[in-house]
C-alpha positions as CSV (number, residue, x, y, z in Angstrom):
1,X,3.8,10.0,-6.1
2,X,6.2,10.7,-9.0
3,X,4.5,11.8,-12.2
4,X,5.9,11.3,-15.7
5,X,6.7,14.2,-17.9
6,X,3.9,15.5,-20.3
7,X,3.9,13.9,-23.8
8,X,3.6,16.4,-26.7
9,X,2.3,15.7,-30.1
10,X,-1.0,14.6,-31.6
11,X,-3.5,13.3,-29.0
12,X,-4.5,9.7,-29.1
13,X,-8.2,8.8,-29.6
14,X,-8.4,7.7,-25.9
15,X,-6.2,7.4,-22.8
16,X,-5.6,4.4,-20.6
17,X,-5.9,5.0,-16.8
18,X,-2.5,5.8,-15.4
19,X,-0.6,4.0,-12.6
20,X,-1.2,5.3,-9.0
21,X,0.6,4.6,-5.8
22,X,-1.3,2.3,-3.3
23,X,-4.0,-0.2,-3.9
24,X,-6.1,0.5,-7.0
25,X,-9.8,0.8,-6.1
26,X,-11.0,1.6,-9.6
27,X,-10.1,3.0,-13.0
28,X,-12.1,4.9,-15.7
29,X,-11.6,6.4,-19.1
30,X,-13.5,9.0,-21.0
31,X,-13.5,6.9,-24.2
32,X,-12.6,8.2,-27.6
33,X,-15.6,10.4,-28.4
34,X,-17.1,11.4,-25.1
35,X,-16.0,13.6,-22.2
36,X,-17.3,10.9,-19.8
37,X,-18.9,12.8,-16.9
38,X,-20.0,10.3,-14.2
39,X,-20.4,9.5,-10.5
40,X,-19.2,6.2,-8.8
41,X,-19.0,4.9,-5.3
42,X,-15.8,3.7,-3.6
43,X,-14.7,2.6,-0.2
44,X,-11.2,3.7,1.0
45,X,-11.6,1.6,4.2
46,X,-10.1,4.4,6.4
47,X,-7.2,5.1,4.2
48,X,-6.2,8.2,2.1
49,X,-6.7,8.4,-1.7
50,X,-4.3,8.9,-4.5
51,X,-6.0,10.3,-7.6
52,X,-4.0,9.9,-10.8
53,X,-5.2,11.6,-14.0
54,X,-3.9,11.6,-17.6
55,X,-5.7,14.1,-19.8
56,X,-5.4,16.0,-23.0
57,X,-7.4,18.4,-25.0
58,X,-8.7,21.9,-24.5
59,X,-10.6,22.0,-21.2
60,X,-10.7,20.9,-17.6
61,X,-11.4,17.8,-15.6
62,X,-12.8,18.1,-12.1
63,X,-12.7,15.2,-9.6
64,X,-14.9,15.7,-6.6
65,X,-15.4,13.6,-3.5
66,X,-18.7,13.5,-1.5
67,X,-16.8,14.7,1.6
68,X,-16.5,18.1,-0.2
69,X,-12.9,17.9,-1.4
70,X,-12.2,18.4,-5.1
71,X,-9.4,18.9,-7.6
72,X,-9.7,20.8,-10.9
73,X,-7.1,20.2,-13.5
74,X,-6.5,22.1,-16.8
75,X,-5.6,19.8,-19.7
76,X,-3.3,20.9,-22.6
77,X,-4.6,21.1,-26.1
78,X,-1.6,19.4,-27.8
79,X,-0.1,17.1,-25.2
80,X,-1.0,14.5,-22.6
81,X,-0.6,15.8,-19.0
82,X,0.1,13.5,-16.1
83,X,-1.5,14.9,-13.0
84,X,-2.3,13.7,-9.5
85,X,-2.9,14.4,-5.9
86,X,-3.1,12.6,-2.5
87,X,-5.9,13.2,-0.1
88,X,-4.2,12.6,3.2
89,X,-7.4,12.2,5.3
90,X,-9.0,8.9,6.4
91,X,-11.9,8.2,4.1
92,X,-14.6,5.5,4.2
93,X,-17.3,5.2,1.6
94,X,-17.2,8.2,-0.8
95,X,-18.8,9.1,-4.1
96,X,-16.4,10.2,-6.8
97,X,-17.8,12.6,-9.4
98,X,-15.9,13.4,-12.6
99,X,-17.0,16.4,-14.7
100,X,-15.4,18.1,-17.6
101,X,-15.6,21.3,-19.5
102,X,-14.4,21.7,-23.1
103,X,-13.3,18.9,-25.2
104,X,-10.9,16.6,-23.3
105,X,-10.0,12.9,-23.2
106,X,-8.8,11.4,-19.9
107,X,-7.9,8.3,-18.0
108,X,-8.3,8.2,-14.2
109,X,-7.1,5.8,-11.4
110,X,-8.1,6.1,-7.8
111,X,-6.1,4.1,-5.2
112,X,-6.1,3.8,-1.5
113,X,-2.9,4.3,0.6
114,X,-1.9,4.6,4.2
115,X,-2.0,8.1,5.7
116,X,1.7,7.9,6.7
117,X,4.8,6.8,4.8
118,X,3.5,7.8,1.4
119,X,5.4,9.7,-1.3
120,X,3.2,12.7,-2.0
121,X,5.7,14.2,-4.5
């Protein structure tokens, strides 16, 4: 997965969910005035998951899966960061929990992708 460079300057009121490699399973956004902590259920149908996150503001965004794996990203106060990871394990039905600390805005896309032949850049 190739991520764009961070965008510096004043933060927008909200962020759109970013593009992710693979087949998009769902997208979410924190909205303009809320950090947007939540839990949702997805089914990867035995594939791996790409998690793509755009975030800005002073704080962190944690994306955790019910299989015990998680990623914690630090967002920048004055720019939009483009972050992501690939979970290269076969997953079925999983709960995705997003939690934040600080004051951040974010857009999130989760996509399924085959376990081989993916660009994990």
